BAFI-3210 file (N, C-alpha, C; in Angstrom, 3 decimals, decimal comma, padded with zeros to 6 digits):
// residues 239
n [1|2|3|4|5|6|7|8|9|10|11|12|13|14|15|16|17|18|19|20|21|22|23|24|25|26|27|28|29|30|31|32|33|34|35|36|37|38|39|40|41|42|43|44|45|46|47|48|49|50|51|52|53|54|55|56|57|58|59|60|61|62|63|64|65|66|67|68|69|70|71|72|73|74|75|76|77|78|79|80|81|82|83|84|85|86|87|88|89|90|91|92|93|94|95|96|97|98|99|100|101|102|103|104|105|106|107|108|109|110|111|112|113|114|115|116|117|118|119|120|121|122|123|124|125|126|127|128|129|130|131|132|133|134|135|136|137|138|139|140|141|142|143|144|145|146|147|148|149|150|151|152|153|154|155|156|157|158|159|160|161|162|163|164|165|166|167|168|169|170|171|172|173|174|175|176|177|178|179|180|181|182|183|184|185|186|187|188|189|190|191|192|193|194|195|196|197|198|199|200|201|202|203|204|205|206|207|208|209|210|211|212|213|214|215|216|217|218|219|220|221|222|223|224|225|226|227|228|229|230|231|232|233|234|235|236|237|238|239]
n.u [005,248|002,534|000,196|-001,751|-002,901|-002,793|-001,727|-002,318|-000,964|-001,009|001,191|004,424|004,175|001,412|000,136|001,199|000,041|-002,692|-003,406|-001,532|-001,631|-003,589|-002,407|-000,161|-001,432|-002,603|-000,355|000,868|-000,898|-000,213|-000,601|000,329|001,489|001,714|002,938|002,296|003,527|002,367|003,626|006,765|006,547|007,706|007,077|006,917|007,529|009,502|012,434|013,991|013,320|014,981|015,549|012,998|012,505|014,291|013,193|010,677|011,417|012,443|010,112|008,633|010,083|009,599|006,860|006,868|006,461|006,032|006,738|007,614|006,859|007,404|005,753|006,503|004,927|004,016|004,160|001,402|000,524|-000,201|-002,492|-005,845|-005,847|-005,441|-002,691|-001,654|-003,438|-002,875|-000,323|-000,893|-002,640|-000,798|000,616|-001,374|-001,992|000,485|000,870|-001,514|-003,553|-005,914|-007,290|-007,481|-006,243|-006,703|-006,252|-008,237|-011,516|-012,057|-010,252|-008,090|-005,717|-005,525|-004,370|-005,002|-007,769|-007,730|-005,853|-007,248|-009,335|-008,035|-006,857|-009,068|-010,468|-008,507|-008,291|-010,678|-010,307|-008,127|-009,183|-010,158|-009,763|-009,223|-007,643|-004,354|-001,304|002,193|004,417|007,266|008,962|008,535|006,494|003,042|000,572|-001,817|-005,309|-006,675|-008,698|-009,219|-010,896|-012,027|-012,175|-011,015|-011,162|-008,883|-009,266|-008,282|-007,014|-009,345|-012,449|-014,359|-017,277|-016,868|-017,342|-016,628|-014,637|-011,352|-009,925|-007,011|-005,593|-003,563|-001,410|-000,825|001,360|003,447|002,500|002,721|005,461|006,146|005,269|006,952|009,272|009,457|011,281|011,869|009,433|007,543|006,991|010,000|012,180|014,827|015,091|015,461|014,006|011,565|008,355|005,456|002,084|001,900|004,066|004,035|003,917|001,298|-000,038|000,674|-000,561|-003,187|-003,412|-003,230|-005,563|-007,536|-007,267|-008,085|-010,694|-011,924|-011,471|-012,954|-015,512|-016,039|-015,664|-013,027|-009,524|-007,908|-008,483|-008,729|-010,288|-012,378|-013,805|-016,008|-015,883|-017,994|-020,925|-020,328|-020,242|-021,123|-020,463|-020,691|-022,042|-020,770|-018,190|-018,060|-017,335]
n.v [-002,745|-003,840|-006,411|-008,992|-011,183|-012,070|-014,290|-015,280|-017,162|-019,299|-020,933|-021,683|-023,761|-024,160|-022,764|-024,142|-026,685|-026,051|-024,123|-023,841|-024,743|-023,104|-020,569|-020,957|-021,428|-018,915|-017,282|-018,370|-017,396|-014,804|-013,172|-011,423|-012,738|-013,214|-014,321|-014,204|-015,460|-016,079|-017,089|-018,692|-021,344|-022,512|-024,280|-026,761|-030,287|-031,405|-030,347|-027,051|-023,548|-022,026|-023,852|-024,164|-021,642|-021,595|-023,693|-022,612|-020,503|-021,912|-023,216|-020,950|-020,037|-022,128|-021,836|-019,337|-016,908|-013,388|-012,215|-013,223|-013,038|-012,996|-012,619|-013,276|-013,963|-015,505|-018,898|-020,923|-019,285|-016,721|-013,943|-012,792|-009,753|-006,167|-005,518|-007,616|-007,516|-004,983|-005,342|-007,030|-005,406|-003,491|-005,020|-005,648|-003,099|-002,426|-004,176|-004,100|-006,036|-007,472|-009,763|-011,741|-014,647|-017,058|-018,987|-021,940|-021,587|-023,109|-025,808|-028,720|-027,818|-025,276|-022,793|-022,326|-021,624|-019,371|-017,835|-017,342|-015,759|-013,453|-012,385|-011,932|-009,943|-007,957|-007,331|-005,969|-003,781|-002,591|-001,069|001,210|004,570|006,109|004,638|004,708|003,846|003,172|002,709|000,693|002,651|004,717|006,428|007,479|005,026|004,371|003,741|000,481|-002,053|-005,433|-006,782|-009,287|-012,120|-015,266|-018,494|-021,117|-024,668|-027,031|-029,459|-030,668|-031,675|-029,384|-028,238|-026,921|-023,573|-022,987|-024,590|-024,701|-025,499|-027,202|-028,960|-028,896|-028,028|-029,609|-031,360|-029,547|-028,224|-030,331|-030,509|-028,167|-028,817|-030,959|-029,551|-028,860|-030,515|-031,281|-031,586|-033,270|-036,598|-038,304|-040,645|-040,696|-039,307|-039,408|-038,254|-037,715|-039,209|-037,562|-036,236|-035,277|-036,349|-038,861|-041,249|-041,739|-039,365|-037,660|-039,126|-038,660|-035,917|-036,080|-037,576|-035,822|-033,718|-035,037|-035,634|-033,074|-032,272|-034,201|-033,401|-031,276|-032,268|-032,557|-033,518|-032,738|-030,605|-027,592|-026,581|-023,894|-021,649|-018,833|-015,496|-013,848|-013,915|-015,287|-013,649|-013,656|-012,523|-013,654|-016,534|-018,383|-018,459|-020,267|-023,604]
n.w [-020,727|-022,544|-022,131|-023,702|-022,431|-019,033|-016,675|-013,388|-010,711|-007,880|-007,290|-008,773|-011,517|-011,418|-013,517|-015,696|-015,406|-015,501|-017,548|-019,589|-022,252|-023,354|-023,142|-024,801|-027,246|-027,791|-027,873|-030,110|-031,957|-032,113|-029,905|-026,877|-023,880|-020,330|-017,098|-013,640|-010,799|-007,571|-005,242|-004,296|-004,046|-001,807|000,216|-000,827|-000,910|-002,490|-004,210|-004,329|-003,593|-005,296|-007,342|-008,366|-009,370|-011,530|-013,019|-013,595|-015,234|-017,409|-018,293|-018,984|-021,192|-022,964|-023,367|-024,536|-023,270|-022,707|-020,352|-017,017|-013,716|-010,130|-007,115|-004,567|-002,344|000,817|000,744|001,307|003,357|002,576|002,414|001,670|001,598|002,077|001,732|000,094|-002,057|-003,183|-004,244|-006,360|-007,775|-008,710|-010,585|-012,438|-013,380|-014,392|-016,583|-017,963|-018,949|-021,254|-020,705|-017,800|-016,309|-013,732|-010,661|-009,768|-008,333|-006,084|-004,605|-004,190|-002,910|-000,539|-001,137|-003,779|-004,118|-002,449|-003,778|-006,160|-005,161|-004,111|-006,396|-008,050|-006,603|-006,566|-009,270|-009,707|-007,967|-009,187|-011,175|-010,018|-009,830|-007,612|-005,969|-005,355|-006,863|-007,354|-010,072|-011,129|-012,009|-010,341|-010,924|-010,858|-011,374|-013,977|-013,637|-014,272|-015,561|-016,294|-019,207|-019,088|-016,883|-016,030|-014,527|-014,349|-014,404|-011,970|-009,874|-008,555|-009,951|-011,727|-013,214|-016,364|-017,671|-020,202|-022,746|-023,913|-026,980|-027,144|-028,616|-030,770|-029,305|-027,214|-026,641|-026,288|-024,052|-022,185|-022,195|-020,879|-018,322|-017,716|-017,466|-014,838|-013,154|-010,556|-009,383|-010,628|-011,986|-012,154|-012,978|-012,236|-009,950|-006,528|-004,516|-001,823|-002,335|-003,593|-003,801|-006,433|-007,752|-008,858|-011,609|-012,215|-011,709|-013,824|-015,788|-015,049|-015,669|-018,433|-018,927|-017,954|-019,762|-022,084|-021,342|-021,135|-023,761|-025,167|-024,482|-026,175|-028,636|-029,577|-029,387|-027,132|-024,351|-022,328|-019,379|-018,201|-015,802|-015,570|-014,345|-014,812|-016,922|-020,142|-023,178|-026,684|-030,047|-032,477|-033,604|-035,170|-034,383|-032,420|-031,346]
ca.u [004,816|001,126|-000,070|-003,123|-003,348|-001,925|-002,170|-001,812|-001,017|-000,510|002,499|005,044|003,644|-000,059|-000,221|001,557|-000,951|-004,065|-003,767|-000,395|-002,049|-004,330|-001,435|000,642|-002,281|-002,768|000,951|001,039|-001,768|000,325|-000,913|001,366|000,998|002,664|002,532|002,765|003,379|002,215|004,625|007,853|006,310|008,779|006,644|006,905|008,396|010,599|013,048|014,213|012,784|015,879|015,333|011,692|012,652|014,929|012,221|009,650|011,998|012,497|008,742|008,252|010,715|008,892|005,570|007,064|005,907|006,707|007,242|007,190|007,240|007,017|005,502|007,143|004,021|004,348|003,480|000,552|000,122|-000,597|-003,876|-006,603|-005,958|-005,028|-001,277|-001,457|-004,230|-002,213|000,779|-001,493|-003,122|000,342|000,948|-002,460|-001,810|001,744|000,783|-002,777|-004,066|-007,330|-007,832|-006,722|-006,511|-006,322|-006,491|-009,608|-012,211|-011,842|-009,432|-007,447|-004,787|-006,236|-003,787|-005,603|-008,982|-007,352|-005,214|-008,301|-010,099|-007,272|-006,665|-010,354|-010,750|-007,509|-008,627|-011,702|-009,711|-007,193|-009,929|-010,617|-008,714|-008,913|-006,586|-003,111|-000,145|003,347|005,091|008,688|009,639|008,194|005,395|001,718|-000,003|-003,198|-006,265|-006,894|-009,454|-009,328|-012,222|-012,551|-011,389|-011,398|-010,461|-008,566|-009,659|-007,061|-007,085|-010,743|-013,272|-015,373|-017,905|-016,394|-018,249|-016,213|-013,425|-010,454|-009,287|-005,553|-005,057|-002,275|-000,368|-000,800|002,704|004,233|002,025|003,351|006,871|006,271|005,120|008,178|010,344|009,535|011,851|011,859|008,076|006,763|007,647|011,340|012,718|016,195|015,037|015,175|013,358|010,330|007,194|004,378|000,824|002,034|005,317|003,871|003,557|-000,165|-000,526|000,791|-001,635|-004,412|-003,422|-003,564|-006,968|-008,352|-007,238|-008,932|-012,079|-012,407|-011,500|-014,094|-016,757|-016,290|-015,416|-011,635|-008,705|-007,487|-009,029|-008,534|-011,557|-012,368|-015,041|-015,988|-016,319|-019,308|-021,413|-019,553|-021,077|-020,545|-020,996|-020,812|-022,224|-019,882|-016,906|-018,149|-017,160]
ca.v [-003,714|-004,209|-007,809|-009,374|-012,121|-012,205|-015,382|-015,295|-018,517|-019,384|-021,597|-022,090|-025,004|-024,123|-022,360|-025,222|-027,749|-025,629|-023,319|-023,612|-024,941|-021,913|-019,493|-021,284|-021,242|-017,489|-016,762|-018,801|-016,550|-013,450|-012,431|-011,349|-013,318|-013,265|-015,039|-013,736|-016,453|-015,380|-017,591|-019,469|-022,755|-022,930|-025,347|-028,029|-031,321|-031,691|-029,190|-025,834|-022,371|-021,644|-024,796|-023,905|-020,430|-022,000|-024,497|-021,693|-019,769|-022,830|-023,382|-019,690|-020,019|-023,087|-021,229|-018,114|-015,790|-012,098|-011,887|-014,052|-012,408|-013,688|-011,632|-013,690|-014,149|-016,659|-020,121|-021,499|-018,344|-015,397|-013,623|-011,901|-008,512|-004,968|-005,586|-008,512|-007,016|-003,851|-005,839|-007,547|-004,213|-002,897|-005,837|-005,469|-001,780|-002,419|-004,912|-003,727|-007,151|-007,520|-010,962|-012,301|-016,025|-017,254|-020,310|-022,419|-020,958|-023,999|-026,914|-029,525|-026,972|-024,047|-021,616|-022,101|-020,823|-018,082|-017,089|-016,875|-014,698|-012,216|-011,839|-011,426|-008,668|-006,984|-006,891|-004,943|-002,605|-001,971|-000,141|002,368|005,591|006,700|003,818|005,189|002,952|003,620|001,688|000,511|003,896|005,719|007,257|006,977|004,155|004,618|002,674|-000,469|-003,241|-006,358|-006,976|-010,614|-012,874|-016,669|-019,409|-022,422|-025,780|-027,702|-030,849|-031,080|-031,438|-028,331|-028,166|-025,687|-022,721|-023,183|-025,411|-024,249|-026,568|-027,053|-030,173|-028,735|-027,536|-030,455|-031,870|-028,441|-028,054|-031,369|-030,153|-027,165|-029,525|-031,741|-028,627|-028,875|-031,840|-031,634|-031,694|-034,334|-037,906|-038,351|-041,914|-040,519|-038,490|-040,231|-037,434|-038,322|-039,180|-036,649|-036,408|-034,953|-036,853|-040,213|-041,299|-041,739|-037,991|-037,189|-039,803|-037,933|-034,683|-036,508|-037,970|-034,624|-033,031|-035,774|-035,489|-031,768|-032,275|-035,023|-032,659|-030,354|-032,959|-032,474|-034,482|-032,214|-029,306|-027,040|-026,036|-022,641|-021,036|-017,398|-014,656|-013,354|-014,610|-015,109|-013,234|-013,849|-011,668|-014,427|-017,939|-019,209|-018,560|-021,332|-024,974]
ca.w [-021,740|-022,452|-022,452|-024,031|-021,389|-017,869|-015,799|-012,016|-010,166|-006,509|-007,255|-010,025|-012,118|-011,517|-014,877|-016,621|-015,275|-015,734|-018,722|-020,483|-023,638|-023,773|-023,350|-025,983|-028,427|-028,075|-028,286|-031,503|-032,779|-032,141|-028,692|-025,852|-022,622|-019,237|-015,888|-012,337|-009,739|-006,299|-004,287|-004,884|-003,780|-000,902|001,124|-001,542|-000,344|-003,410|-004,850|-003,563|-004,281|-006,389|-008,448|-008,964|-010,177|-012,786|-013,763|-014,093|-016,363|-018,558|-018,780|-019,625|-022,517|-023,812|-023,736|-025,297|-022,515|-022,787|-019,021|-015,895|-012,459|-008,907|-006,076|-003,332|-001,211|001,644|000,334|002,337|004,401|002,102|002,760|000,793|002,348|001,344|001,376|-001,044|-003,174|-003,821|-005,066|-007,598|-008,486|-009,418|-011,754|-013,417|-013,981|-015,137|-017,841|-018,613|-019,763|-021,618|-020,067|-016,687|-015,919|-012,331|-010,089|-009,566|-007,205|-004,942|-005,083|-003,145|-002,172|-000,163|-001,793|-005,093|-003,950|-001,878|-004,862|-007,055|-004,500|-003,995|-007,743|-008,534|-005,942|-006,992|-010,635|-009,567|-007,336|-010,124|-012,028|-009,239|-009,946|-006,322|-005,365|-005,952|-006,816|-008,114|-010,850|-010,854|-012,357|-009,348|-011,392|-010,523|-012,407|-014,385|-013,316|-015,371|-015,198|-017,428|-019,784|-018,733|-015,907|-016,089|-013,614|-014,940|-013,544|-011,549|-009,431|-008,361|-011,136|-011,718|-014,534|-017,004|-018,426|-021,591|-022,917|-024,973|-027,749|-027,115|-029,244|-031,463|-028,402|-026,024|-026,337|-025,751|-022,674|-021,363|-022,100|-019,819|-017,052|-017,493|-017,102|-013,380|-012,924|-009,140|-008,869|-011,252|-012,076|-012,720|-012,473|-011,748|-008,739|-005,347|-003,491|-001,302|-003,220|-003,227|-004,533|-007,846|-008,323|-009,390|-013,027|-012,317|-011,737|-015,202|-016,508|-014,728|-016,461|-019,797|-018,954|-017,789|-021,049|-023,024|-020,891|-021,571|-025,219|-025,612|-024,264|-027,287|-029,894|-030,006|-028,654|-025,839|-023,987|-020,988|-018,932|-017,458|-015,335|-015,834|-013,238|-015,209|-018,103|-021,364|-024,313|-028,017|-031,104|-033,708|-033,270|-035,982|-033,711|-031,429|-031,859]
c.u [003,349|000,939|-001,525|-003,707|-002,313|-002,515|-001,501|-001,961|-000,408|000,898|003,094|004,614|002,117|-000,501|000,052|000,503|-002,329|-004,362|-002,616|-000,785|-002,769|-003,382|-000,618|-000,157|-002,413|-001,451|001,229|000,212|-001,335|000,022|000,290|000,784|002,108|002,080|003,111|002,481|003,322|003,276|005,736|007,684|007,285|008,372|006,596|007,913|009,644|011,133|013,188|013,555|013,654|015,700|014,008|011,701|013,242|013,962|011,127|010,158|012,075|011,110|008,263|008,836|010,018|007,563|005,731|006,480|006,722|007,316|006,784|007,752|006,845|006,898|006,072|006,230|004,439|003,513|002,685|-000,019|-000,248|-002,101|-004,529|-006,857|-005,378|-003,586|-001,045|-002,247|-003,499|-001,018|000,269|-002,036|-001,982|000,696|-000,123|-002,290|-000,531|001,573|-000,524|-003,348|-005,542|-008,023|-006,899|-007,191|-006,018|-006,684|-007,979|-010,207|-012,112|-011,119|-008,834|-006,524|-005,487|-005,657|-004,466|-006,855|-008,675|-006,672|-006,234|-009,029|-009,322|-007,050|-007,963|-010,672|-009,772|-007,790|-009,718|-011,098|-008,775|-007,880|-010,425|-009,517|-008,350|-007,926|-005,291|-001,996|000,962|003,964|006,556|009,490|009,341|007,053|004,059|001,143|-001,439|-004,069|-006,478|-007,676|-009,556|-010,771|-012,856|-011,601|-011,912|-010,539|-010,161|-008,854|-008,426|-007,323|-008,527|-011,568|-014,303|-015,966|-017,509|-017,521|-017,905|-014,919|-012,644|-009,829|-007,785|-004,865|-003,712|-001,109|-000,197|000,608|003,589|003,795|002,701|004,852|007,082|006,140|006,398|009,377|010,520|010,016|011,804|010,466|007,320|007,612|008,968|012,013|014,128|016,250|014,628|014,542|012,095|009,179|006,143|003,149|001,010|003,263|005,202|003,579|002,048|-000,710|-000,424|-000,250|-002,973|-004,516|-003,800|-005,048|-007,892|-008,408|-008,118|-010,409|-012,663|-012,467|-012,685|-015,405|-017,074|-015,912|-014,021|-010,822|-008,346|-008,100|-008,596|-009,816|-011,393|-013,764|-014,881|-016,523|-017,679|-019,701|-020,577|-020,507|-020,371|-021,205|-021,252|-020,900|-021,258|-018,461|-016,880|-017,950|-018,489]
c.v [-004,066|-005,650|-007,996|-010,256|-012,147|-013,268|-015,251|-016,714|-018,541|-019,940|-021,716|-023,524|-025,049|-023,782|-023,490|-026,323|-027,305|-024,929|-023,059|-023,761|-023,723|-020,749|-019,732|-021,045|-019,770|-016,829|-017,137|-017,957|-015,085|-012,603|-012,429|-011,824|-013,327|-013,999|-014,318|-014,837|-015,711|-015,796|-018,320|-020,964|-023,333|-024,009|-026,711|-029,012|-031,541|-030,393|-028,010|-024,662|-021,938|-022,561|-024,510|-022,616|-020,780|-022,807|-023,610|-020,893|-020,650|-023,022|-022,121|-019,599|-020,976|-022,497|-020,024|-016,892|-014,514|-011,712|-012,950|-013,433|-013,303|-012,650|-012,030|-013,738|-015,410|-017,864|-020,689|-020,506|-016,955|-015,197|-012,771|-010,616|-007,365|-005,061|-006,432|-008,038|-005,899|-004,292|-006,385|-006,395|-003,598|-003,688|-005,702|-004,129|-001,701|-003,037|-004,693|-004,854|-006,973|-008,670|-011,389|-013,728|-016,208|-018,653|-020,648|-021,794|-021,794|-025,236|-027,658|-028,671|-025,656|-022,779|-021,308|-021,233|-019,442|-017,211|-016,539|-015,687|-013,385|-011,577|-011,236|-010,069|-007,595|-006,468|-005,829|-003,657|-001,859|-000,956|001,097|003,420|006,234|005,857|004,155|004,156|003,536|002,450|001,583|001,774|005,020|006,629|006,622|006,171|004,562|003,443|001,789|-001,666|-004,151|-006,471|-008,295|-011,305|-014,308|-017,484|-020,716|-023,510|-026,629|-029,129|-031,356|-030,754|-030,355|-028,285|-026,861|-024,891|-022,753|-023,976|-024,879|-025,454|-026,312|-028,239|-029,947|-028,407|-028,429|-030,930|-030,762|-028,118|-029,074|-031,107|-029,111|-027,817|-030,293|-030,850|-028,564|-030,256|-032,257|-031,962|-032,914|-035,580|-037,826|-039,605|-041,793|-039,718|-039,364|-039,432|-038,129|-038,194|-038,216|-036,942|-036,213|-035,587|-038,250|-040,181|-041,272|-040,317|-037,414|-037,863|-039,138|-036,644|-034,992|-036,846|-036,770|-033,836|-033,706|-035,648|-034,155|-031,693|-033,036|-034,252|-031,706|-030,966|-032,806|-033,445|-033,994|-030,836|-028,880|-026,317|-024,789|-022,336|-019,532|-016,630|-014,022|-014,061|-014,260|-014,750|-013,487|-012,885|-012,444|-015,902|-018,844|-019,278|-019,701|-022,696|-025,700]
c.w [-021,530|-022,915|-022,861|-022,936|-020,271|-016,961|-014,436|-011,477|-008,775|-006,454|-008,658|-010,340|-012,148|-012,937|-015,855|-016,596|-015,754|-017,035|-019,683|-021,950|-024,184|-024,026|-024,611|-027,257|-028,784|-028,461|-029,736|-032,459|-032,765|-030,922|-027,748|-024,530|-021,589|-018,052|-014,678|-011,324|-008,407|-005,284|-005,038|-004,629|-002,779|000,091|000,445|-000,962|-001,184|-004,012|-003,908|-004,292|-005,459|-007,594|-009,141|-009,787|-011,536|-013,649|-014,357|-015,288|-017,608|-019,156|-019,500|-021,032|-023,468|-024,280|-024,638|-024,606|-022,741|-021,443|-018,040|-014,618|-011,294|-007,792|-004,720|-002,125|-000,442|001,233|001,515|003,319|003,885|002,334|001,675|001,580|001,518|000,868|000,127|-002,271|-003,920|-004,663|-006,397|-008,433|-009,296|-010,666|-012,839|-014,127|-014,797|-016,517|-018,605|-019,503|-020,098|-020,889|-018,938|-016,432|-014,489|-011,871|-010,010|-008,309|-005,934|-005,451|-003,892|-002,290|-001,829|-000,774|-003,117|-004,990|-003,392|-002,937|-005,839|-006,455|-004,455|-005,357|-008,262|-007,911|-006,398|-008,403|-010,610|-009,017|-008,286|-011,030|-011,313|-009,209|-008,615|-005,515|-006,084|-005,786|-007,683|-008,861|-010,471|-011,144|-011,373|-009,738|-011,035|-011,692|-012,730|-013,965|-014,535|-014,851|-016,420|-017,926|-019,345|-017,770|-015,866|-015,116|-014,334|-013,911|-013,248|-011,093|-009,309|-009,595|-010,850|-013,118|-015,207|-017,635|-019,908|-021,606|-024,107|-025,660|-027,772|-027,782|-029,938|-030,535|-027,177|-025,672|-025,783|-024,333|-021,763|-021,200|-021,005|-018,444|-016,723|-017,160|-015,585|-012,923|-011,462|-008,633|-009,379|-011,487|-012,821|-012,165|-011,910|-010,453|-007,558|-004,206|-002,995|-002,301|-002,673|-004,077|-006,037|-008,504|-008,925|-010,887|-013,218|-012,375|-013,141|-016,092|-016,267|-015,540|-017,907|-019,904|-018,822|-019,095|-022,073|-022,654|-021,356|-023,094|-025,765|-025,507|-025,414|-028,633|-030,453|-029,152|-027,254|-025,591|-022,594|-020,599|-018,078|-016,928|-015,479|-014,634|-013,532|-016,502|-019,336|-022,502|-025,623|-028,999|-032,390|-033,340|-034,035|-035,408|-032,715|-032,082|-031,815]
res [m|k|l|d|i|l|a|f|a|a|h|p|d|d|v|e|l|g|c|a|g|t|l|i|a|h|i|a|a|g|k|k|a|g|v|v|d|l|t|r|g|e|l|g|t|r|g|t|p|a|e|r|v|a|e|a|e|e|a|a|n|i|m|g|l|s|v|r|d|n|l|g|f|a|d|g|f|f|a|n|d|k|e|h|q|l|q|i|v|r|k|v|r|q|y|q|p|e|i|v|l|m|n|a|l|h|d|r|h|p|d|h|g|r|g|a|a|v|v|l|e|a|c|f|l|a|g|l|k|m|i|k|t|l|g|d|d|g|l|e|q|a|a|w|r|p|n|a|m|y|n|f|i|q|d|r|y|i|t|p|d|f|v|m|d|v|t|p|y|w|e|k|k|m|e|t|i|r|a|f|r|t|q|f|y|n|p|d|d|n|s|p|n|t|y|i|s|s|p|e|f|l|g|f|i|e|s|r|g|k|e|f|g|h|a|i|g|v|t|y|g|e|g|f|t|a|a|k|k|v|g|v|r|n|l|f|d|l|i]
***
């Protein structure tokens, strides 16, 4: 299955917090999008890996993803090395995305920056035909490099290179976040409190969306940084 957009994320729920609105907007426009979670988030204080898998599947259905995979890297301990890069190379070659989205370059959680680094390097390596990989069918995969790679902004504020207007899709984005019932504020859950489980954290997500939206004159936005300069062919496509 060829995808238009493939988002990689260190943990289940990273995509929902950082770029779900953008994925939903492009799916609504007829594009095919998928997500590859690098880990199962097994070090999280709340919920089990099995619960997070179920929550990720529910969020994927809300977004309308064509596919959602999990590479099963070790939460908190995966490395930017050949072993992990090659697993990402296989996914890039399998889905042949035009655009890849990935974690923030640096953030509160060290997995985010490390996840961004390993995906960015793997996207380059995926385009080298002398690196041989096999697909699930046992056949050699063709080299493939995405046309563009963007980092979604997460907990720490980073000045975006561009902001995506997600105003029409904001409530659906929040629905994908609420699908992770074990992770975010749930008055019926007596699990230990964490940094992201307070009602104030969801308020922060709302405020961040409004902050980015305000910057481009809309209600809600999601911010991204670019691995290389963003070019345009038509100034009238810009807000």
